[in-house]
C-alpha positions as CSV (number, residue, x, y, z in Angstrom):
1,M,-1.7,-6.9,-24.5
2,N,-4.3,-5.2,-22.3
3,K,-5.2,-1.3,-22.4
4,L,-3.3,-0.6,-19.3
5,Q,0.3,-1.9,-21.1
6,K,-0.7,0.2,-24.2
7,I,-1.3,3.4,-22.1
8,I,2.1,2.4,-20.3
9,D,3.6,2.2,-23.8
10,T,2.4,5.6,-24.9
11,L,3.9,7.6,-21.7
12,S,7.2,9.7,-21.3
13,E,10.2,8.5,-18.8
14,E,8.8,11.9,-17.0
15,D,5.4,10.7,-16.6
16,L,6.3,7.1,-15.7
17,V,8.3,8.7,-12.8
18,K,5.4,11.2,-11.8
19,I,2.8,7.9,-11.5
20,K,5.1,5.8,-9.9
21,R,5.4,8.1,-7.2
22,D,1.6,8.4,-7.2
23,L,1.3,4.8,-7.0
24,V,3.5,4.7,-4.2
25,A,1.8,7.2,-2.3
26,G,-1.5,5.9,-2.7
27,N,-2.9,8.2,-4.9
28,V,-3.8,5.7,-7.8
29,D,-5.7,3.8,-5.4
30,R,-8.0,6.6,-4.2
31,L,-8.3,7.7,-7.7
32,I,-9.5,4.5,-8.9
33,N,-11.8,4.1,-6.1
34,E,-13.4,7.5,-6.5
35,K,-14.0,6.8,-10.4
36,L,-15.5,3.4,-9.2
37,N,-17.6,5.1,-6.7
38,K,-18.9,7.5,-9.1
39,I,-19.8,4.9,-11.7
40,S,-21.7,3.0,-8.9
41,Y,-23.6,5.9,-8.1
42,G,-24.3,6.6,-11.5
43,K,-25.9,2.9,-11.7
44,L,-28.3,4.2,-8.8
45,D,-30.9,5.9,-11.4
46,N,-32.9,2.8,-11.4
47,K,-32.8,1.3,-7.9
48,K,-35.3,1.0,-5.4
49,C,-34.9,0.1,-2.0
50,P,-35.4,-3.3,-1.1
51,V,-37.6,-2.3,2.0
52,C,-40.1,0.5,1.2
53,G,-39.6,0.6,-2.8
54,G,-38.4,4.3,-2.3
55,T,-36.1,5.8,-4.9
56,I,-32.3,5.6,-4.2
57,T,-30.4,8.8,-4.6
58,E,-26.7,9.6,-4.1
59,N,-27.9,10.5,-0.2
60,N,-28.4,6.7,0.2
61,Y,-27.2,3.8,2.6
62,S,-25.4,0.8,1.4
63,L,-24.6,-2.8,3.0
64,E,-22.2,-4.9,1.4
65,F,-22.3,-8.7,2.7
66,G,-21.9,-12.3,1.7
67,A,-19.0,-14.4,1.3
68,S,-15.9,-12.8,0.0
69,Y,-15.8,-14.4,-3.3
70,L,-19.7,-13.5,-3.8
71,R,-20.3,-10.0,-2.5
72,K,-23.4,-8.0,-2.5
73,R,-24.5,-4.5,-2.0
74,A,-28.0,-3.5,-1.0
75,Y,-28.8,0.1,-1.0
76,F,-31.7,1.7,1.4
77,D,-33.2,5.4,1.0
78,A,-33.4,5.7,4.7
79,V,-31.9,4.4,8.0
80,D,-35.1,2.8,9.0
81,C,-35.1,0.6,6.1
82,L,-31.6,-0.4,6.8
83,E,-32.1,-1.2,10.4
84,Y,-35.1,-3.3,9.4
85,F,-33.1,-5.3,6.8
86,I,-30.6,-6.0,9.2
87,Y,-32.8,-6.9,12.2
88,S,-35.2,-8.8,10.1
89,K,-33.9,-10.4,7.1
90,L,-30.5,-10.9,8.2
91,K,-31.3,-12.2,11.3
92,K,-33.7,-14.5,10.1
93,H,-31.0,-15.7,7.6
94,E,-28.5,-16.3,10.3
95,L,-31.0,-18.5,12.7
96,K,-31.3,-21.1,9.3
97,H,-27.8,-21.6,8.9
C-alpha cells in the first residue's frame, strides 16, 4: 500500500469530497507543481551556471531540453549565458545530428 492510499484511508467523507472538488478544479495539480518548484529551487544552493560558473539564485533562467523520456534542465544566472548556450552549444549539437 502506498503513502497516498494510507492518507486517503484516514480522511473523513467531508474531506474526501473537498479534495475531489479541488481535484476536478485543477487545484491539486497546481499545489503539487508549486511544491515541486519549491523543492527544485531548494536544490539550487550548489548549482553553478554552465557558461560562466556564476552562482544560481532563485532569479534564474532555465532551459529544459532532451527527449521526452530523458529531460534535462540547465540553469543560467543571466540571459546572455542562456543565449550563448542556445546559440553555440545546441546549434553545434544539431549540426552533428
